[in-house]
C-alpha positions in Angstrom: 13.6 -8.1 -76.9 11.1 -6.0 -74.9 11.4 -6.5 -71.1 8.2 -6.8 -69.0 8.1 -5.8 -65.4 5.6 -5.5 -62.5 5.2 -2.0 -61.2 4.9 -1.6 -57.4 4.0 1.6 -55.6 6.5 2.9 -53.1 3.6 3.5 -50.6 2.9 -0.3 -50.6 6.2 -0.8 -48.8 5.0 1.5 -46.0 1.9 -0.6 -45.7 4.1 -3.7 -45.3 6.1 -2.0 -42.6 3.0 -1.1 -40.6 1.4 -4.6 -41.1 -1.5 -3.3 -43.2 -0.3 -5.7 -45.9 0.8 -9.2 -44.9 3.3 -11.3 -46.8 0.5 -13.5 -48.1 -1.4 -10.4 -49.4 1.7 -9.2 -51.1 2.3 -12.6 -52.8 -1.2 -12.6 -54.1 -1.2 -8.9 -55.1 2.0 -9.4 -57.2 0.4 -12.2 -59.2 -2.7 -10.0 -59.8 -0.5 -7.2 -61.1 1.5 -9.6 -63.2 -1.6 -11.0 -64.9 -3.4 -7.7 -65.2 -4.6 -6.2 -68.5 -2.2 -3.3 -69.1 -4.8 -1.3 -71.1 -7.7 -1.5 -68.6 -6.3 -2.1 -65.1 -8.5 -5.2 -64.6 -7.5 -8.7 -63.7 -9.6 -11.6 -64.7 -9.0 -14.5 -62.4 -9.8 -16.4 -59.3 -8.1 -18.0 -56.3 -7.6 -21.1 -58.4 -5.7 -19.1 -61.0 -3.3 -17.7 -58.3 -3.0 -21.2 -56.8 -1.7 -22.4 -60.2 0.6 -19.4 -60.7 2.3 -20.2 -57.4 2.6 -23.9 -58.3 0.4 -25.0 -55.4 2.7 -23.4 -52.8 -0.1 -21.5 -51.2 -3.4 -23.2 -50.1 -6.6 -22.1 -51.8 -8.1 -20.9 -48.6 -5.0 -18.8 -47.8 -5.3 -17.2 -51.2 -9.1 -16.6 -50.8 -8.4 -14.8 -47.5 -5.7 -12.7 -49.0 -8.0 -11.6 -51.9 -10.8 -10.8 -49.4 -8.3 -8.7 -47.4 -7.0 -6.9 -50.5 -10.6 -6.0 -51.4 -11.5 -5.0 -47.9 -8.5 -2.7 -47.7 -9.3 -1.0 -51.0 -6.4 -2.4 -53.2 -8.8 -4.5 -55.3 -12.5 -4.5 -56.1 -14.2 -7.8 -57.0 -17.1 -8.1 -59.4 -17.8 -11.7 -58.7 -21.5 -12.6 -59.2 -23.4 -15.2 -57.2 -23.1 -18.6 -58.9 -20.4 -17.4 -61.3 -17.8 -20.1 -61.9 -14.2 -19.8 -62.9 -12.6 -16.4 -63.5 -14.3 -13.1 -62.8 -13.2 -9.4 -63.2 -11.3 -7.6 -60.5 -10.5 -3.9 -60.7 -7.0 -2.9 -59.4 -7.3 0.4 -57.6 -5.0 3.2 -58.8 -3.5 1.0 -61.5 -1.6 3.2 -63.9 -2.5 2.3 -67.5 0.6 1.5 -69.5 -0.8 1.3 -73.1 -3.9 1.9 -75.1 -6.3 4.9 -75.3 -6.2 5.4 -71.5 -2.4 5.5 -71.2 -1.3 8.0 -68.5 -4.6 7.5 -66.6 -5.2 5.4 -63.5 -8.2 3.3 -62.6 -10.5 4.5 -59.9 -11.7 1.1 -58.7 -13.7 2.6 -55.8 -15.9 4.6 -58.1 -16.3 1.9 -60.7 -19.6 0.3 -60.2 -19.6 -2.2 -63.1 -16.6 -3.5 -65.0 -18.2 -2.5 -68.4 -18.0 1.2 -67.3 -14.7 1.7 -65.5 -13.8 5.2 -64.1 -10.3 6.5 -65.0 -8.6 9.7 -63.7 -5.7 11.6 -65.2 -2.3 11.1 -63.5 -0.2 14.2 -63.5 2.9 12.0 -63.7 3.8 8.5 -62.5 5.4 9.7 -59.3 2.4 11.7 -58.1 0.2 8.7 -58.8 2.1 6.7 -56.3 0.4 7.7 -53.2 0.5 5.4 -50.3 -3.2 5.6 -49.7 -5.2 3.0 -51.8 -8.3 5.1 -51.6 -8.5 7.6 -54.4 -9.4 11.3 -54.1 -12.5 12.7 -55.6 -12.7 11.9 -59.3 -12.5 15.1 -61.3 -10.9 13.9 -64.5 -13.0 10.8 -65.4 -12.5 9.5 -68.9 -15.6 7.4 -68.8 -18.9 8.7 -67.4 -19.9 7.0 -64.2 -23.0 4.8 -64.2 -24.9 6.2 -61.2 -27.8 4.0 -61.8 -25.9 0.8 -61.3 -25.5 -0.4 -57.7 -22.1 -1.5 -56.6 -21.6 -5.2 -56.5 -21.5 -6.5 -52.9 -19.1 -9.3 -52.0 -20.4 -12.8 -52.3 -20.2 -13.3 -48.6 -22.5 -10.3 -48.0 -25.2 -11.9 -50.1 -25.2 -15.2 -48.2 -28.1 -15.8 -45.8 -27.5 -16.9 -42.3 -27.4 -20.6 -41.8 -30.0 -20.2 -39.0 -32.6 -19.7 -41.8 -31.8 -23.1 -43.0 -32.0 -24.6 -39.6 -35.4 -22.8 -39.0 -36.8 -24.2 -42.3 -35.5 -27.7 -41.4 -37.0 -27.7 -37.9 -40.2 -26.0 -39.0 -40.7 -28.7 -41.7 -40.0 -31.4 -39.2 -42.6 -30.1 -36.8 -45.4 -30.5 -39.4 -46.1 -34.1 -38.7 -48.9 -35.8 -40.5 -49.9 -37.4 -37.1 -50.3 -34.1 -35.3 -53.3 -34.1 -33.0 -54.0 -37.8 -33.4 -53.7 -40.3 -30.6 -50.8 -42.7 -30.6 -53.0 -45.7 -31.2 -54.1 -44.4 -34.6 -50.6 -44.1 -36.1 -50.1 -46.7 -38.7 -47.0 -48.1 -40.4 -48.0 -46.3 -43.6 -48.0 -43.0 -41.6 -44.6 -43.8 -40.2 -43.3 -44.4 -43.7 -44.8 -41.2 -44.9 -43.2 -39.4 -42.0 -39.8 -40.9 -42.9 -40.3 -40.0 -46.5 -41.2 -36.4 -45.5 -38.1 -36.1 -43.4 -35.9 -37.4 -46.3 -37.5 -34.8 -48.5 -36.7 -32.0 -46.0 -33.1 -33.3 -45.7 -32.8 -33.1 -49.5 -34.1 -29.5 -49.6 -31.7 -28.5 -46.8 -28.7 -29.9 -48.6 -29.8 -28.4 -51.9 -30.2 -24.9 -50.3 -26.8 -25.3 -48.6 -25.1 -26.4 -51.8 -26.6 -23.4 -53.6 -25.2 -21.0 -50.9 -21.8 -22.6 -51.0 -21.8 -22.4 -54.8 -22.6 -18.7 -54.6 -19.8 -18.1 -52.2 -17.4 -20.2 -54.3 -15.6 -21.7 -51.3 -16.4 -25.4 -51.9 -13.3 -27.5 -52.0 -14.3 -29.4 -55.2 -15.4 -26.1 -56.8 -12.1 -24.4 -56.0 -10.1 -27.3 -57.6 -12.2 -27.6 -60.7 -10.6 -24.8 -62.7 -7.2 -26.5 -62.3 -8.5 -29.8 -63.4 -7.4 -31.3 -60.1 -9.2 -33.9 -58.0 -10.0 -32.5 -54.5 -7.3 -33.4 -52.0 -6.3 -32.5 -48.4 -2.9 -31.4 -47.3 -1.1 -33.5 -44.6 -2.0 -31.1 -41.8 -5.6 -31.1 -42.8 -5.8 -34.9 -43.1 -4.2 -35.3 -39.6 -6.7 -32.8 -38.1 -9.7 -34.8 -39.4 -8.2 -37.9 -38.0 -8.2 -36.3 -34.5 -12.0 -35.8 -35.0 -12.4 -39.4 -36.3 -14.2 -37.9 -39.3 -13.6 -38.7 -42.9 -14.9 -35.9 -45.2 -16.3 -36.5 -48.6 -13.8 -34.5 -50.8 -16.1 -34.6 -53.8 -19.1 -33.3 -51.9 -20.3 -29.7 -52.8 -21.1 -29.3 -49.1 -17.4 -29.4 -48.0 -16.1 -25.8 -47.7 -12.6 -24.5 -47.3 -13.8 -22.4 -44.3 -14.9 -25.6 -42.5 -11.6 -27.3 -43.3 -9.7 -24.3 -41.8 -11.8 -24.4 -38.7 -11.0 -28.1 -38.1 -7.3 -27.4 -38.5 -7.4 -24.4 -36.2 -9.4 -26.1 -33.5 -7.1 -29.1 -33.4 -4.1 -26.8 -33.3 -5.5 -24.8 -30.5 -6.2 -27.9 -28.4 -2.8 -29.6 -29.2 -1.8 -29.5 -25.5 -5.2 -30.3 -24.1 -6.7 -33.8 -23.9 -10.2 -33.3 -25.4 -12.4 -36.1 -26.8 -13.3 -36.0 -30.5 -16.9 -35.2 -29.7 -15.9 -32.0 -27.9 -13.5 -31.0 -30.7 -16.4 -31.4 -33.2 -18.6 -29.2 -31.1 -15.9 -26.5 -31.0 -15.5 -26.7 -34.7 -19.3 -26.1 -35.2 -19.3 -23.2 -32.7 -16.4 -21.6 -34.5 -18.0 -22.0 -37.9 -21.3 -20.6 -36.5 -19.4 -17.6 -35.2 -17.8 -17.0 -38.6 -21.2 -17.2 -40.3 -22.6 -14.6 -37.9 -19.7 -12.4 -39.0 -20.7 -12.8 -42.6 -18.4 -15.6 -43.7 -19.7 -18.7 -45.5 -18.2 -21.2 -43.0 -20.8 -23.9 -43.6 -20.2 -27.4 -42.4 -21.5 -30.6 -43.9 -24.7 -31.9 -42.3 -23.3 -35.3 -41.8 -20.5 -33.8 -39.6 -23.1 -32.7 -37.0 -24.6 -36.2 -37.1 -21.1 -37.6 -36.6 -20.6 -35.4 -33.6 -23.9 -36.6 -32.2 -22.9 -40.3 -32.6 -19.6 -39.6 -30.8 -21.5 -38.0 -28.0 -23.9 -40.9 -27.7 -21.0 -43.4 -27.7 -19.2 -41.3 -25.1 -22.2 -41.2 -22.8 -22.8 -44.9 -23.2 -19.1 -45.6 -22.3 -19.4 -43.4 -19.2 -22.6 -45.1 -18.1 -20.9 -48.5 -18.3 -17.9 -47.2 -16.3 -20.2 -46.0 -13.6 -22.1 -49.2 -13.5 -18.9 -51.2 -13.3 -17.6 -49.0 -10.5 -20.8 -49.5 -8.5 
């Protein structure tokens, strides 16, 4: 019986020692190597596929972060397309081909611009191919011509527009009132209904645009669970964090992102020894998500979460007013 094994580069151990590769990155990388196509050096998968391979022992968001880090450090190159669902091709940099017509060559993922036209380079021997640097040298022995006309595929996060554009559209549409320039006495009930209907339409467009951006990023909780055939769920720590905020998320909503869930958990953990009201915790979550968005991450939060924060603030101010009145 033929034995199968996962081949690891010696240089990878050095990267673990100097903390360039974290334990989580290593756990994810091993699964990618195990499931890779031996003849091409490509892995076709997703965070959900690794989640299943680990039997749910790693959270989806943890896996997503590890994949992003592996791509950022040059170990992998993702060819995920906006709106693409389920598995997508990922090139494994310097993967030594074990069988097929390219046996003895390694995959130059950095110079590969499209998965249909991979770039391979001749490896003198298996030991010399095991350099500790994931970035390949200049390609001089390419088996397949490079496609110089095809632009490299940017990461899904890089293609996401800033959420401030959504906010600008939302506020701009709100300012276009049908009663602009008219005295208050001329406003009718019909106009008020029209205004309410217009606002509802704007809310619908805002949510639709937000849902589209989250779908492109692929970080919606329900989207991440779908390939596994699982119903969206929260872990115990996540559920407890939301209880601190007095907020119950809609797990089936396409507007609930794993980034947002992580932000809630992190904020609650950071304030464990501080007595902060739920409204202030919600505000910190929004601030943290906004900071991540400005750094290019799709950390969108559900619109009803901000409304929840505003209700908590209103209730808090009302309670404080009553306390001051009673003290007087």
